[in-house]
C-alpha positions in Angstrom: 106.8 105.7 122.2 110.5 105.9 122.9 112.1 109.1 124.5 115.9 109.2 124.8 118.3 112.1 124.5 115.5 114.4 123.1 114.5 112.0 120.5 111.0 110.9 120.4 109.9 107.9 118.3 106.2 107.7 117.5 104.2 105.2 115.5 101.9 106.6 112.7 99.0 106.1 115.0 100.7 108.3 117.7 101.8 111.0 115.2 99.8 114.3 115.3 102.0 116.5 113.1 105.0 118.8 113.6 105.2 120.4 116.9 106.8 123.9 116.4 109.9 125.5 114.8 112.5 124.1 117.3 111.4 120.4 116.8 112.3 118.2 113.8 110.3 115.4 112.4 111.6 112.7 110.2 109.6 109.9 108.5 110.7 107.0 106.3 108.5 105.4 103.6 108.9 102.7 101.1 107.0 103.7 98.0 106.9 100.1 96.6 108.1 101.7 93.3 106.0 102.6 90.4 106.9 99.5 88.4 106.7 97.1 91.3 106.1 93.6 90.2 103.7 92.2 92.8 104.6 88.5 92.3 104.7 87.0 95.7 102.9 89.9 97.3 99.6 88.3 97.9 99.1 90.7 101.0 98.6 93.6 98.6 94.9 94.4 97.7 94.3 94.5 94.1 93.3 98.2 94.1 96.6 99.0 95.9 98.7 97.5 93.1 97.8 100.3 90.7 100.4 103.1 90.7 97.9 105.8 90.3 96.0 104.5 93.5 99.1 104.2 95.5 100.4 107.6 94.4 97.1 109.2 95.6 97.4 107.3 98.9 101.1 108.6 99.2 99.8 112.1 98.7 97.2 111.8 101.4 99.7 110.1 103.9 102.5 112.7 103.3 100.1 115.6 103.9 98.8 113.9 107.1 102.4 113.2 108.3 103.6 116.8 107.7 107.2 116.1 108.5 110.4 118.1 108.1 112.4 115.3 106.3 110.8 112.5 104.3 113.0 109.5 103.5 111.8 107.6 100.5 112.9 104.2 99.4 112.4 102.6 96.0 112.0 105.9 94.2 112.2 105.4 90.5 115.2 107.1 89.0 113.7 107.7 85.5 110.3 109.0 86.7 111.2 110.5 90.1 110.1 114.2 89.3 106.9 112.9 87.6 106.1 110.7 90.5 107.2 113.0 93.4 107.4 116.5 92.0 104.1 117.3 93.8 106.2 117.4 97.0 107.8 120.7 95.8 104.3 122.4 95.5 101.8 123.6 98.0 100.9 122.4 100.6 104.2 120.4 100.9 106.9 122.9 99.9 109.7 120.4 100.1 113.1 120.5 98.3 113.9 117.1 96.7 117.3 115.3 96.8 116.7 113.1 93.8 117.8 109.5 93.4 120.7 109.1 90.9 122.8 106.3 89.6 126.5 106.6 88.6 125.6 105.0 85.2 123.1 102.9 83.4 124.7 99.6 84.7 124.2 100.7 88.3 120.7 101.9 87.6 119.8 98.4 86.1 121.5 96.5 88.9 119.3 98.4 91.5 116.1 98.0 89.6 116.2 101.7 88.5 115.4 102.7 92.2 117.4 104.5 94.8 116.7 106.1 98.1 115.8 109.9 98.0 115.0 112.7 100.5 112.5 115.5 100.7 113.1 118.4 103.2 111.5 121.7 104.2 113.7 124.5 103.1 111.9 126.8 105.5 113.5 124.9 108.4 116.6 123.2 107.0 119.7 123.8 104.9 121.7 120.9 103.3 125.5 121.2 103.7 126.6 117.8 102.4 125.1 114.9 100.3 126.6 111.6 99.5 124.8 108.9 97.4 125.6 105.2 97.9 124.4 102.2 96.1 121.5 101.6 98.5 121.7 104.7 100.7 121.7 108.5 100.6 123.5 110.4 103.4 122.8 114.1 104.1 124.0 116.6 106.6 121.4 119.2 107.5 121.5 122.5 109.4 118.4 123.5 111.4 118.1 127.2 110.4 116.6 128.4 113.7 119.1 126.8 116.1 122.1 126.3 113.8 122.4 122.7 115.1 123.5 120.1 112.5 122.4 116.6 112.1 122.8 113.6 109.7 120.2 111.5 107.9 121.0 108.2 106.5 118.2 106.8 104.3 119.0 103.3 103.5 116.9 100.7 101.7 117.2 97.5 103.7 115.7 94.1 102.8 114.8 91.1 104.8 116.3 87.8 104.0 114.2 85.8 101.7 114.2 82.1 100.5 114.8 83.4 96.9 117.7 85.7 97.9 119.3 84.4 101.1 122.5 86.6 100.7 120.8 89.9 100.3 120.2 90.8 103.9 123.9 90.3 104.7 124.8 92.5 101.6 122.3 95.2 102.7 123.8 95.2 106.2 127.2 95.6 104.7 126.0 98.5 102.5 124.5 100.2 105.6 127.7 99.8 107.5 129.7 101.2 104.6 127.4 104.2 104.5 128.0 104.8 108.2 131.7 104.6 107.8 131.5 107.2 105.0 129.6 109.4 107.4 132.3 108.9 110.0 135.0 109.8 107.5 133.1 112.9 106.5 132.9 114.1 110.2 136.7 113.6 110.4 136.6 110.8 112.9 138.8 107.7 112.7 137.0 104.5 111.9 138.0 100.9 112.3 138.2 99.2 108.9 
């Protein structure tokens, strides 16, 4: 566990749920997309490769996590509401910021997946959203305290032998997202 500047980082084994109205909790989760092709993913159990099984596991985990902001990676653009619409219902009561692509070409280039966000409207208001190719940026206001904060949900990827240049490209995309955040805040940034 790390505690610095009022930020506490906990692993899933340490997490016991939200801790009151004045605290905020954020979790990030890779859904392994609905239409995930499991070639080269021998670490996956056969029963976990089925989307219906994984979706049921997602529901159980999200209920257990009970966080204020849920960052999702690899959310399918075309089936997002079908896959994650349950988050807008009891017991979750999230509002969804859906993944979107600029056009069909961009959707195809990113495997029809994008990062997305779910947040509790009982605690948070959204004042700004920007979607990037592999990231979504959002500014939230904590209703009770009036404090604002930013969330950058970026889908990163480790370098692989099959795609050695992708980790550098993803790092560039994350850096670009942060630069857009700095510009939004009205600060000067180095090119």
